[in-house]
C-alpha positions as CSV (number, residue, x, y, z in Angstrom):
1,M,56.2,155.4,-64.1
2,P,57.6,152.7,-62.3
3,D,56.5,152.2,-58.4
4,F,59.3,150.4,-56.8
5,V,60.3,150.4,-53.0
6,T,62.7,148.6,-52.4
7,V,66.0,148.3,-53.9
8,P,65.7,144.8,-54.3
9,E,62.9,145.5,-56.3
10,V,64.6,147.8,-58.6
11,I,67.7,145.5,-58.9
12,A,65.1,142.6,-60.2
13,A,63.4,144.6,-62.4
14,A,66.6,146.0,-64.2
15,R,67.9,142.4,-64.4
16,A,65.1,141.2,-66.2
17,N,64.9,144.1,-68.6
18,L,68.6,143.8,-69.9
19,P,70.0,141.5,-72.5
20,K,72.6,139.2,-70.4
21,E,75.7,140.7,-71.3
22,L,74.6,144.0,-70.3
23,W,74.0,142.5,-67.1
24,D,76.6,141.2,-67.2
25,F,78.9,144.1,-68.4
26,A,77.2,146.3,-65.3
27,S,77.2,143.7,-62.6
28,G,80.3,142.1,-63.4
29,G,84.0,143.0,-62.6
30,A,88.0,142.3,-63.4
31,G,89.0,139.0,-63.1
32,A,87.7,136.2,-60.7
33,E,85.5,139.6,-59.2
34,T,87.3,138.8,-55.9
35,T,87.4,142.8,-55.9
36,I,83.8,143.0,-56.3
37,R,83.0,140.6,-53.2
38,R,84.9,141.8,-51.0
39,N,83.3,145.5,-51.3
40,R,79.9,144.3,-50.2
41,S,81.9,141.6,-47.5
42,A,83.8,144.7,-46.2
43,I,80.9,147.1,-45.7
44,E,79.1,144.7,-44.2
45,R,81.4,143.9,-42.0
46,Y,80.8,146.7,-39.8
47,A,77.9,146.8,-36.9
48,F,76.2,150.3,-35.7
49,M,76.7,151.6,-32.3
50,P,73.9,153.4,-31.5
51,R,73.3,155.9,-29.2
52,M,69.8,156.5,-27.1
53,L,67.6,159.3,-25.7
54,R,69.5,162.1,-28.3
55,G,66.9,164.1,-29.2
56,V,66.7,163.4,-33.0
57,Q,62.9,164.8,-34.1
58,H,65.4,167.4,-36.6
59,R,67.3,165.6,-38.2
60,N,68.7,166.1,-41.6
61,L,71.3,164.6,-44.4
62,K,73.0,167.9,-45.2
63,T,76.3,168.0,-46.2
64,S,78.9,170.5,-48.6
65,F,81.3,169.3,-51.1
66,L,83.6,171.4,-53.2
67,G,81.7,174.5,-52.2
68,L,78.3,173.3,-53.2
69,D,75.3,173.4,-50.4
70,L,73.4,169.7,-50.5
71,D,70.8,168.2,-48.9
72,L,71.8,164.4,-50.4
73,P,75.4,163.0,-49.5
74,V,74.3,160.6,-52.2
75,L,76.0,161.1,-55.5
76,P,75.4,158.8,-58.9
77,A,79.3,157.8,-60.0
78,P,80.9,159.1,-63.2
79,V,79.8,156.2,-65.8
80,G,80.6,156.3,-69.4
81,S,78.3,153.2,-70.7
82,L,75.3,154.6,-69.1
83,G,73.4,154.8,-72.4
84,R,73.6,151.3,-72.8
85,Y,71.0,151.0,-70.3
86,H,68.5,153.7,-71.0
87,P,68.4,155.5,-74.7
88,D,68.3,159.0,-72.1
89,G,71.7,158.1,-70.3
90,P,73.3,160.4,-68.8
91,K,70.0,163.0,-68.9
92,N,68.4,161.0,-66.7
93,V,71.1,162.1,-63.4
94,A,70.7,165.9,-64.9
95,R,67.2,165.7,-64.4
96,V,67.0,163.9,-60.5
97,L,69.2,166.3,-59.2
98,G,67.0,169.2,-58.5
99,S,64.4,167.5,-56.8
100,L,66.8,165.7,-54.5
101,G,69.0,168.5,-53.9
102,A,71.8,166.2,-55.1
103,A,74.7,166.7,-57.5
104,G,75.9,164.4,-60.1
105,F,78.7,162.6,-62.2
106,M,78.6,162.7,-66.4
107,G,81.0,159.9,-67.5
108,G,82.9,161.7,-70.2
109,L,82.4,158.1,-72.6
110,C,78.6,158.8,-72.5
111,T,77.5,159.0,-75.8
112,V,74.9,162.5,-74.8
113,P,76.7,165.6,-76.3
114,M,77.8,166.8,-72.7
115,E,76.0,170.5,-73.4
116,N,72.8,168.5,-73.9
117,V,73.1,167.0,-70.6
118,M,73.8,170.3,-69.5
119,E,71.1,171.9,-71.1
120,E,68.5,169.2,-68.6
121,A,70.6,169.7,-65.4
122,T,68.4,170.4,-62.2
123,G,71.3,170.4,-59.9
124,P,75.5,171.2,-60.3
125,M,77.5,168.3,-62.9
126,F,80.9,167.0,-63.0
127,Y,82.6,165.8,-66.3
128,Q,84.4,163.1,-65.5
129,I,87.6,162.4,-68.2
130,Y,89.2,160.0,-69.6
131,V,92.1,160.8,-71.5
132,R,92.4,159.9,-75.0
133,G,94.8,162.7,-76.7
134,D,98.3,165.3,-75.7
135,H,97.9,168.2,-73.8
136,E,96.5,170.2,-77.2
137,W,93.6,167.0,-76.8
138,L,92.9,167.7,-73.1
139,L,93.0,171.8,-73.2
140,G,90.1,171.8,-75.8
141,L,88.0,169.7,-73.7
142,V,88.9,171.0,-70.3
143,R,87.8,174.6,-72.1
144,R,84.7,172.9,-73.3
145,V,83.6,171.6,-70.1
146,E,83.8,175.0,-68.4
147,Q,81.6,176.3,-71.4
148,A,79.4,173.9,-70.6
149,G,79.2,174.7,-66.8
150,Y,80.3,171.8,-65.4
151,S,81.4,172.6,-61.5
152,A,83.9,170.4,-61.3
153,I,86.4,167.9,-63.4
154,C,87.6,164.2,-62.3
155,I,90.4,162.4,-64.1
156,T,90.1,158.0,-63.8
157,A,93.3,157.1,-63.2
158,D,92.7,153.8,-62.4
159,S,92.3,152.6,-65.8
160,P,95.1,152.5,-68.0
161,V,94.4,149.6,-69.9
162,A,91.9,147.5,-71.0
163,A,90.9,145.6,-68.1
164,Y,90.5,141.5,-68.5
165,R,86.9,141.0,-67.9
166,E,85.8,137.5,-67.6
167,R,82.2,137.5,-68.0
168,N,82.4,139.4,-71.5
169,R,84.7,137.4,-72.6
170,Q,82.8,134.8,-71.8
171,N,79.9,136.6,-73.4
172,R,82.0,137.4,-76.7
173,Y,80.7,140.7,-76.0
174,T,83.2,143.8,-77.0
175,A,81.8,147.6,-75.7
176,R,83.0,149.2,-78.8
177,L,83.1,153.0,-79.0
178,D,81.5,154.8,-81.3
179,P,83.5,156.3,-83.9
180,N,81.4,159.7,-83.9
181,H,81.7,159.9,-79.9
182,P,80.3,163.8,-79.5
183,N,82.3,164.2,-76.3
184,L,85.8,162.4,-77.7
185,M,87.2,165.5,-79.3
186,G,87.9,163.6,-82.1
187,A,89.8,160.4,-80.8
188,T,88.4,157.1,-81.8
189,S,90.0,155.0,-79.5
190,P,88.0,153.0,-76.2
191,H,91.8,152.8,-74.7
192,S,95.2,155.1,-75.8
193,E,98.4,155.5,-75.0
194,H,97.3,158.6,-73.7
195,Q,95.0,157.2,-71.1
196,A,98.6,154.7,-70.2
197,A,101.1,157.6,-70.0
198,L,99.3,159.3,-67.4
199,N,100.8,160.6,-64.7
200,W,101.3,163.3,-62.1
201,E,103.5,165.8,-64.3
202,D,100.0,165.9,-65.9
203,I,97.8,166.5,-62.6
204,A,100.0,169.2,-62.0
205,W,99.6,170.5,-66.0
206,L,95.6,170.1,-65.8
207,R,95.4,171.9,-62.3
208,D,97.7,174.9,-63.6
209,I,94.8,175.8,-66.6
210,T,91.7,175.4,-65.2
211,K,90.3,177.0,-62.2
212,L,87.4,174.2,-61.5
213,P,88.0,171.9,-58.5
214,L,89.8,169.1,-59.7
215,I,88.8,165.0,-58.7
216,L,91.3,162.5,-59.3
217,K,89.3,158.7,-59.1
218,G,91.1,155.7,-58.2
219,V,92.9,156.5,-55.2
220,L,93.3,153.5,-52.8
221,T,96.7,154.0,-51.1
222,V,97.8,156.8,-48.7
223,E,100.8,157.6,-51.0
224,D,99.0,158.3,-53.7
225,A,96.3,160.5,-52.0
226,L,99.1,162.4,-50.8
227,L,101.1,163.3,-53.9
228,A,96.7,164.0,-55.0
229,V,96.9,166.9,-52.4
230,E,100.8,168.1,-53.0
231,H,99.7,168.3,-57.1
232,G,96.3,170.3,-55.3
233,V,93.6,167.9,-55.9
234,D,90.8,169.4,-54.5
235,A,89.2,166.2,-54.1
236,V,90.4,162.9,-53.3
237,Y,88.1,159.9,-54.9
238,V,88.9,156.2,-53.1
239,S,87.4,154.2,-55.7
240,N,88.5,150.5,-56.8
241,H,86.3,151.1,-60.1
242,G,83.3,148.6,-58.2
243,G,86.3,145.8,-58.7
244,Q,85.7,146.4,-63.0
245,E,89.5,147.2,-63.2
246,L,92.0,145.6,-60.7
247,D,91.4,142.4,-59.3
248,Y,92.0,141.6,-56.0
249,A,92.4,145.2,-55.1
250,P,91.3,145.8,-51.2
251,A,87.6,146.8,-50.7
252,T,87.4,150.7,-50.7
253,V,86.1,151.1,-46.6
254,D,89.4,149.1,-45.6
255,V,91.3,151.6,-47.1
256,L,89.3,155.1,-47.0
257,P,89.8,155.9,-43.1
258,S,93.2,156.0,-43.4
259,I,93.4,158.2,-46.4
260,A,91.1,160.2,-45.1
261,Q,92.9,160.7,-42.1
262,A,96.8,161.3,-44.1
263,V,94.2,164.1,-46.7
264,A,93.3,165.5,-42.4
265,G,91.0,168.1,-44.8
266,R,93.1,168.8,-46.9
267,A,91.2,168.0,-50.0
268,E,87.8,166.3,-49.6
269,V,86.9,163.0,-49.6
270,I,84.8,160.9,-51.8
271,V,84.1,156.9,-52.2
272,D,82.3,154.5,-54.0
273,G,82.7,150.4,-54.1
274,G,79.9,148.5,-53.7
275,F,77.3,150.9,-51.5
276,L,73.5,149.7,-52.0
277,R,71.6,150.6,-49.4
278,G,71.1,153.5,-47.1
279,T,72.7,152.2,-44.3
280,D,75.6,151.6,-46.3
281,I,75.9,154.9,-46.9
282,L,76.3,156.2,-43.9
283,K,78.6,153.8,-43.4
284,G,81.0,155.2,-45.7
285,L,80.5,158.9,-44.3
286,A,81.4,157.4,-40.6
287,L,84.6,156.0,-41.9
288,G,85.2,159.5,-43.5
289,A,83.8,160.4,-47.2
290,D,82.5,164.0,-47.6
291,V,79.9,161.9,-50.1
292,V,79.7,158.4,-51.4
293,C,79.1,157.2,-55.4
294,V,76.6,154.7,-56.5
295,G,78.1,152.9,-59.8
296,K,76.2,149.5,-60.2
297,L,73.4,150.6,-58.6
298,L,73.6,154.1,-61.0
299,C,73.0,151.3,-64.1
300,W,70.6,149.2,-62.1
301,A,68.0,152.4,-61.7
302,V,68.1,153.8,-64.8
303,A,67.7,150.1,-66.6
304,A,64.6,149.3,-64.7
305,G,62.7,152.6,-64.9
306,G,64.8,155.4,-66.1
307,T,64.4,158.7,-64.8
308,D,61.7,157.9,-62.4
309,G,63.5,154.8,-61.6
310,L,66.7,156.8,-60.6
311,E,65.0,159.6,-58.3
312,Q,62.8,156.3,-56.6
313,T,66.3,155.1,-56.2
314,L,68.2,157.8,-54.9
315,G,64.6,158.7,-52.5
316,M,65.1,155.1,-51.1
317,L,68.1,155.4,-49.5
318,R,66.8,158.8,-49.0
319,D,64.6,157.3,-46.7
320,E,66.7,154.6,-45.3
321,M,69.3,157.0,-44.2
322,M,66.9,159.5,-42.1
323,A,65.7,156.6,-40.8
324,T,68.9,155.1,-39.4
325,T,70.6,158.3,-38.3
326,A,67.4,158.1,-36.0
327,M,68.3,155.2,-34.5
328,L,71.7,155.9,-34.3
329,G,71.3,159.0,-31.9
330,V,72.6,161.3,-35.1
331,N,70.7,164.7,-36.2
332,S,73.4,165.8,-38.5
333,L,76.1,163.8,-40.4
334,D,78.9,166.5,-38.8
335,E,77.5,164.3,-36.0
336,L,78.2,160.6,-37.5
337,G,82.0,159.5,-37.1
338,P,83.5,156.0,-36.7
339,Q,82.2,156.0,-32.6
340,H,79.1,154.7,-34.5
341,L,80.6,151.5,-36.0
342,T,82.8,148.5,-34.7
343,A,83.7,145.5,-37.0
344,E,84.0,143.4,-33.6
345,G,82.3,140.1,-33.3
346,A,80.3,141.9,-36.4
347,Q,80.9,139.2,-39.0
348,V,78.3,137.8,-40.8
349,P,78.0,134.9,-43.6
350,P,78.0,136.6,-47.0
351,D,74.7,135.7,-48.6
352,P,75.6,135.0,-52.2
353,T,72.2,135.7,-53.7
354,A,72.2,139.3,-51.6
355,Y,70.2,141.9,-54.3
356,G,70.2,139.0,-57.3
357,L,74.1,139.9,-58.0
358,G,76.1,137.4,-59.8
359,M,76.1,135.8,-63.2
360,S,73.1,135.0,-65.5
361,E,71.3,131.6,-64.6
362,N,72.8,128.4,-66.3
363,D,76.1,129.8,-66.9
364,G,77.6,127.6,-65.3
365,R,79.5,129.7,-62.3
366,E,78.2,130.5,-59.2
367,N,76.3,133.7,-57.6
368,R,78.6,136.6,-57.5
């Protein structure tokens, strides 16, 4: 069993355990990777504004999301490639939820059957879908997800085609799809015309065929957030895919406040994009998110230590959040808000070596 006590330890262990191409696949992004750097620098731009003498001896991190009571507002994000980092893939997520009072996602491109994952789930799970077929195909998949016992459906909308990822090209690495994929209902293409053709009419159709809560992932504009609400989406997922799809996209924390304000409680709000610490999570919540997801950190945690590595990593985030809420004078997440943050005079020079991120050594490119 691993014994990690800090997030940098987890990331260092993951890097040591992974071959170069898999480290780069998890850690890299599209094009020049500006979006990845922007995510981190935007989070670090905010400073906390603490309040004193608030009587913080009875704190908790409890929240609710899609009608579920949670003890932890941090969710493992949907990562379809999770099986590349540990043989059990999404089972690692399913196993840790109960001990933490958390929920989690299963990525639809994971190669473990969705039913097998739910058999090991100790808390609620949401199923993420990449559309690889027509409406008949999607209807069959949704019915299977419902039967398996998932608590919500998530449609990823920010990946219409294969992204231009330079690290993968430099490594000559191609993420091939298993032709016997157990969750794709006969679809065999890693990208398809169906994903590229996805539109708002499809979202409205999907809303009509299922009673499960519907999450839309990849929203970065107020306009699309409002369209999501109009089309019956229950949760708007603010995401730039961790910088892995569109380079030069905005940092998610920069667009999050305006989206949360526009949605105005008519849908719940999720965010991901560069969140690596408990302090990062609290910033996302203060800026308007109901819950925050971790993606790259999820990959690193399972690569470092499987189920135990993930449980310890999420526990670290929880412990740092609990300490930080006390410092902020906050007893519950309901008290946390934008008044606890400031960007004025808070900019610090970026650390290009932070968390061990970047290309593998001796590859001729700067750490990213």
